[in-house]
FIGUBA-578130 format. One record per residue (C-alpha): x, y, z. Coordinates in nm, 2 decimals, m for minus. Layout:
REM residues N
REC     c1     c2     c3
REC      X      Y      Z
...
REM end
This chain:
REM residues 327
REC     c1     c2     c3
REC   2.14   2.99  m1.61
REC   1.89   2.93  m1.32
REC   1.69   2.61  m1.36
REC   1.31   2.62  m1.34
REC   1.16   2.48  m1.01
REC   1.00   2.14  m1.04
REC   0.62   2.13  m1.04
REC   0.50   1.93  m0.74
REC   0.15   1.79  m0.73
REC   0.02   1.71  m0.39
REC  m0.29   1.52  m0.27
REC  m0.50   1.84  m0.28
REC  m0.40   1.90  m0.64
REC  m0.50   1.55  m0.73
REC  m0.83   1.58  m0.55
REC  m0.91   1.91  m0.73
REC  m0.81   1.76  m1.07
REC  m1.03   1.46  m1.01
REC  m1.33   1.67  m0.91
REC  m1.29   1.89  m1.22
REC  m1.27   1.59  m1.44
REC  m1.58   1.44  m1.29
REC  m1.76   1.78  m1.33
REC  m1.68   1.81  m1.70
REC  m1.77   1.44  m1.75
REC  m2.09   1.47  m1.56
REC  m2.33   1.45  m1.86
REC  m2.15   1.14  m2.00
REC  m2.14   0.97  m1.66
REC  m2.51   1.04  m1.60
REC  m2.61   0.89  m1.94
REC  m2.39   0.59  m1.87
REC  m2.55   0.53  m1.53
REC  m2.91   0.58  m1.65
REC  m2.85   0.36  m1.95
REC  m2.72   0.06  m1.74
REC  m2.93  m0.12  m1.48
REC  m2.61  m0.26  m1.32
REC  m2.45   0.09  m1.29
REC  m2.77   0.23  m1.15
REC  m2.79  m0.04  m0.88
REC  m2.42   0.01  m0.80
REC  m2.46   0.39  m0.77
REC  m2.77   0.35  m0.55
REC  m2.60   0.11  m0.31
REC  m2.28   0.32  m0.30
REC  m2.46   0.65  m0.23
REC  m2.69   0.48   0.03
REC  m2.40   0.33   0.23
REC  m2.18   0.64   0.20
REC  m2.45   0.90   0.29
REC  m2.57   0.70   0.59
REC  m2.23   0.64   0.73
REC  m2.07   0.98   0.69
REC  m2.25   1.15   0.98
REC  m2.14   0.88   1.22
REC  m1.79   0.89   1.09
REC  m1.77   1.26   1.15
REC  m1.92   1.23   1.50
REC  m1.67   0.95   1.58
REC  m1.36   1.15   1.47
REC  m1.48   1.46   1.66
REC  m1.53   1.27   1.98
REC  m1.20   1.08   1.92
REC  m1.02   1.41   1.87
REC  m1.16   1.55   2.20
REC  m1.05   1.24   2.39
REC  m0.70   1.25   2.23
REC  m0.65   1.61   2.34
REC  m0.84   1.65   2.67
REC  m0.81   1.30   2.82
REC  m0.46   1.21   2.92
REC  m0.35   0.84   2.89
REC  m0.17   0.88   3.23
REC  m0.50   0.99   3.39
REC  m0.68   0.68   3.24
REC  m0.40   0.46   3.37
REC  m0.44   0.59   3.73
REC  m0.81   0.47   3.72
REC  m0.71   0.11   3.66
REC  m0.71  m0.14   3.95
REC  m0.38  m0.30   4.05
REC  m0.51  m0.66   3.99
REC  m0.49  m0.75   3.62
REC  m0.82  m0.94   3.62
REC  m1.01  m0.63   3.74
REC  m0.80  m0.40   3.53
REC  m0.91  m0.59   3.22
REC  m1.27  m0.56   3.31
REC  m1.24  m0.19   3.39
REC  m1.05  m0.13   3.06
REC  m1.33  m0.30   2.86
REC  m1.60  m0.08   3.03
REC  m1.38   0.23   2.97
REC  m1.36   0.14   2.60
REC  m1.74   0.14   2.59
REC  m1.75   0.48   2.75
REC  m1.48   0.65   2.54
REC  m1.56   0.66   2.17
REC  m1.28   0.64   1.93
REC  m1.18   0.47   1.60
REC  m0.92   0.21   1.56
REC  m0.66   0.46   1.44
REC  m0.68   0.65   1.77
REC  m0.70   0.35   2.01
REC  m0.37   0.20   1.90
REC  m0.15   0.50   2.01
REC  m0.35   0.55   2.33
REC  m0.31   0.18   2.41
REC   0.06   0.21   2.35
REC   0.08   0.50   2.60
REC  m0.12   0.30   2.85
REC   0.11   0.00   2.80
REC   0.43   0.18   2.88
REC   0.33   0.47   3.12
REC   0.14   0.54   3.43
REC   0.16   0.19   3.58
REC  m0.11   0.04   3.36
REC  m0.08  m0.33   3.28
REC  m0.03  m0.45   2.93
REC  m0.34  m0.66   2.95
REC  m0.57  m0.37   3.03
REC  m0.41  m0.16   2.75
REC  m0.47  m0.43   2.49
REC  m0.83  m0.47   2.62
REC  m0.89  m0.10   2.58
REC  m0.74  m0.10   2.23
REC  m0.99  m0.37   2.12
REC  m1.30  m0.25   2.31
REC  m1.29   0.13   2.24
REC  m1.35   0.12   1.87
REC  m1.59  m0.17   1.88
REC  m1.85  m0.11   2.16
REC  m1.85   0.27   2.21
REC  m2.19   0.46   2.19
REC  m2.13   0.60   1.85
REC  m2.07   0.25   1.70
REC  m2.37   0.11   1.88
REC  m2.60   0.38   1.76
REC  m2.47   0.34   1.41
REC  m2.53  m0.04   1.43
REC  m2.89   0.02   1.55
REC  m2.96   0.26   1.27
REC  m2.80   0.03   1.01
REC  m3.00  m0.27   1.13
REC  m3.35  m0.14   1.22
REC  m3.51  m0.48   1.15
REC  m3.26  m0.67   1.36
REC  m3.21  m0.49   1.70
REC  m3.05  m0.80   1.84
REC  m2.75  m0.72   1.62
REC  m2.65  m0.44   1.86
REC  m2.65  m0.66   2.16
REC  m2.47  m0.94   1.97
REC  m2.20  m0.70   1.85
REC  m2.14  m0.55   2.19
REC  m2.13  m0.89   2.36
REC  m1.90  m1.05   2.11
REC  m1.66  m0.76   2.09
REC  m1.64  m0.71   2.46
REC  m1.58  m1.09   2.50
REC  m1.30  m1.07   2.24
REC  m1.13  m0.78   2.41
REC  m1.15  m0.95   2.75
REC  m1.02  m1.28   2.64
REC  m0.72  m1.12   2.46
REC  m0.65  m0.91   2.77
REC  m0.66  m1.21   3.00
REC  m0.45  m1.42   2.75
REC  m0.18  m1.15   2.75
REC  m0.17  m1.14   3.13
REC  m0.11  m1.52   3.12
REC   0.12  m1.57   2.82
REC   0.23  m1.23   2.70
REC   0.60  m1.15   2.70
REC   0.74  m0.79   2.74
REC   1.03  m0.87   2.51
REC   0.78  m0.89   2.22
REC   0.74  m0.51   2.25
REC   1.04  m0.40   2.04
REC   0.93  m0.04   1.97
REC   0.99   0.22   2.23
REC   0.77   0.52   2.30
REC   0.88   0.84   2.12
REC   0.99   1.13   2.34
REC   0.70   1.36   2.40
REC   0.78   1.70   2.26
REC   0.63   2.03   2.39
REC   0.35   2.15   2.16
REC   0.29   2.53   2.18
REC  m0.04   2.51   2.00
REC  m0.36   2.55   2.20
REC  m0.57   2.24   2.27
REC  m0.83   2.34   2.02
REC  m0.58   2.36   1.75
REC  m0.45   2.01   1.84
REC  m0.81   1.89   1.85
REC  m0.87   2.02   1.50
REC  m0.55   1.86   1.37
REC  m0.64   1.52   1.54
REC  m1.00   1.53   1.40
REC  m0.88   1.62   1.05
REC  m0.61   1.35   1.06
REC  m0.85   1.08   1.17
REC  m1.12   1.18   0.92
REC  m0.88   1.19   0.62
REC  m0.74   0.85   0.73
REC  m1.08   0.69   0.77
REC  m1.28   0.84   0.49
REC  m1.09   0.66   0.20
REC  m1.17   0.33   0.37
REC  m1.53   0.42   0.38
REC  m1.52   0.50   0.01
REC  m1.35   0.16  m0.06
REC  m1.61  m0.02   0.16
REC  m1.91   0.15  m0.01
REC  m1.76   0.07  m0.35
REC  m1.70  m0.29  m0.25
REC  m2.06  m0.33  m0.13
REC  m2.18  m0.18  m0.46
REC  m1.96  m0.42  m0.65
REC  m2.07  m0.72  m0.46
REC  m2.43  m0.64  m0.55
REC  m2.36  m0.61  m0.92
REC  m2.06  m0.83  m1.00
REC  m2.11  m1.14  m0.78
REC  m2.38  m1.37  m0.91
REC  m2.68  m1.44  m0.68
REC  m2.60  m1.81  m0.68
REC  m2.27  m1.74  m0.49
REC  m2.46  m1.56  m0.21
REC  m2.72  m1.85  m0.21
REC  m2.43  m2.09  m0.16
REC  m2.28  m1.88   0.12
REC  m2.63  m1.86   0.28
REC  m2.65  m2.24   0.28
REC  m2.29  m2.29   0.41
REC  m2.26  m2.10   0.73
REC  m1.89  m2.19   0.79
REC  m1.79  m2.07   0.44
REC  m1.99  m1.75   0.49
REC  m1.83  m1.68   0.82
REC  m1.48  m1.73   0.68
REC  m1.55  m1.52   0.38
REC  m1.69  m1.23   0.58
REC  m1.40  m1.25   0.83
REC  m1.15  m1.23   0.55
REC  m1.34  m0.94   0.39
REC  m1.33  m0.75   0.71
REC  m0.95  m0.79   0.73
REC  m0.90  m0.67   0.37
REC  m1.15  m0.38   0.36
REC  m1.02  m0.23   0.69
REC  m1.33  m0.01   0.74
REC  m1.37   0.24   1.02
REC  m1.59   0.10   1.30
REC  m1.82   0.40   1.28
REC  m1.91   0.31   0.92
REC  m1.88  m0.07   0.89
REC  m2.23  m0.14   1.01
REC  m2.38   0.03   0.70
REC  m2.16  m0.18   0.47
REC  m2.26  m0.50   0.65
REC  m2.63  m0.39   0.64
REC  m2.62  m0.35   0.27
REC  m2.52  m0.71   0.22
REC  m2.87  m0.83   0.27
REC  m2.80  m1.15   0.07
REC  m2.57  m1.28   0.35
REC  m2.72  m1.42   0.67
REC  m2.69  m1.22   0.99
REC  m2.43  m1.45   1.16
REC  m2.16  m1.39   0.89
REC  m2.23  m1.02   0.90
REC  m2.19  m1.02   1.28
REC  m1.85  m1.18   1.23
REC  m1.76  m0.90   0.98
REC  m1.85  m0.64   1.24
REC  m1.66  m0.81   1.52
REC  m1.34  m0.89   1.33
REC  m1.31  m0.56   1.15
REC  m1.24  m0.33   1.46
REC  m1.01  m0.60   1.61
REC  m0.78  m0.69   1.33
REC  m0.73  m0.57   0.97
REC  m0.45  m0.47   0.74
REC  m0.42  m0.11   0.86
REC  m0.44  m0.21   1.22
REC  m0.16  m0.47   1.17
REC   0.06  m0.20   1.02
REC  m0.01   0.05   1.30
REC   0.05  m0.22   1.57
REC   0.38  m0.32   1.41
REC   0.48   0.05   1.41
REC   0.38   0.12   1.76
REC   0.46  m0.21   1.94
REC   0.69  m0.39   1.70
REC   0.67  m0.66   1.44
REC   0.73  m0.94   1.69
REC   0.41  m0.83   1.88
REC   0.20  m0.77   1.57
REC   0.27  m1.11   1.41
REC   0.16  m1.29   1.73
REC  m0.13  m1.05   1.83
REC  m0.31  m1.03   1.49
REC  m0.36  m1.41   1.43
REC  m0.47  m1.48   1.79
REC  m0.71  m1.19   1.78
REC  m0.85  m1.30   1.45
REC  m0.92  m1.65   1.58
REC  m1.07  m1.53   1.91
REC  m1.29  m1.27   1.73
REC  m1.43  m1.52   1.49
REC  m1.50  m1.77   1.77
REC  m1.66  m1.51   2.00
REC  m1.88  m1.38   1.72
REC  m2.00  m1.73   1.62
REC  m2.07  m1.82   1.99
REC  m2.26  m1.50   2.07
REC  m2.43  m1.50   1.73
REC  m2.58  m1.85   1.78
REC  m2.70  m1.75   2.13
REC  m2.84  m1.40   2.05
REC  m2.92  m1.43   1.68
REC  m3.02  m1.79   1.68
REC  m2.76  m1.87   1.41
REC  m2.95  m1.65   1.15
REM end
């Protein structure tokens, strides 16, 4: 007797099921939200953050997909100077000119690290600079902070300084034996470049969108669940606020094209801790640690992540006090 095939439920099936459940429960959910001031506030904050951030997230993954398909890492490597100091500076500027999210910068940096004659210092500088100071992120930050235009300059300066310091530190103290993962063999792909672009953009969006949902939900929860006296205490203790926002950036693991809107929604926190949130997030978080361990090796990731965290917090604080006046 032939056994019946097992029913497999994929991610698309789960998504359709969840959407149908929400559609049937819409009247009950609407009454619950309208009947609760806390839920109304949470829903307003969530929708505000999500709707503002989605266009920049889409633009970021589209540009990142174009770069992944049409800009060769070997070609980028050929543009770098031979001297490591100059190569680090050029890699930082290249990161500002080539938009891309963290998910795309790690594999590109790994290619630069091992091919085309690029130095490891320049590759790591590019990996940190590209998702933090590219034009899409800067425009998103300006839109998110219309009343604090200095935040754009502060974020760019602190992130570029972080990337440069890490690059120079690698050129001085880095060890090739820490890179324990080898590059995979490049297989021939018969698909057209536009098909590859569509796949890359789809992959980046599906990987980044859940983090945006989590970040918007966290911002909404902070407004509702955390008492105002906690934020008043954080506002009075700058050091504690900086450490709290830095840890939050590591845990939330937001995409750099969307994190500015989450930070802007936290109006009860001073600007300096929010700047730390924006500088630390694209440099080191839980998803980046996993990706770096997979592409470079665990020995590299366990050294790189803590050092980057300390440098990012220090640079954000230093630049913040200079540009934002410690606000």
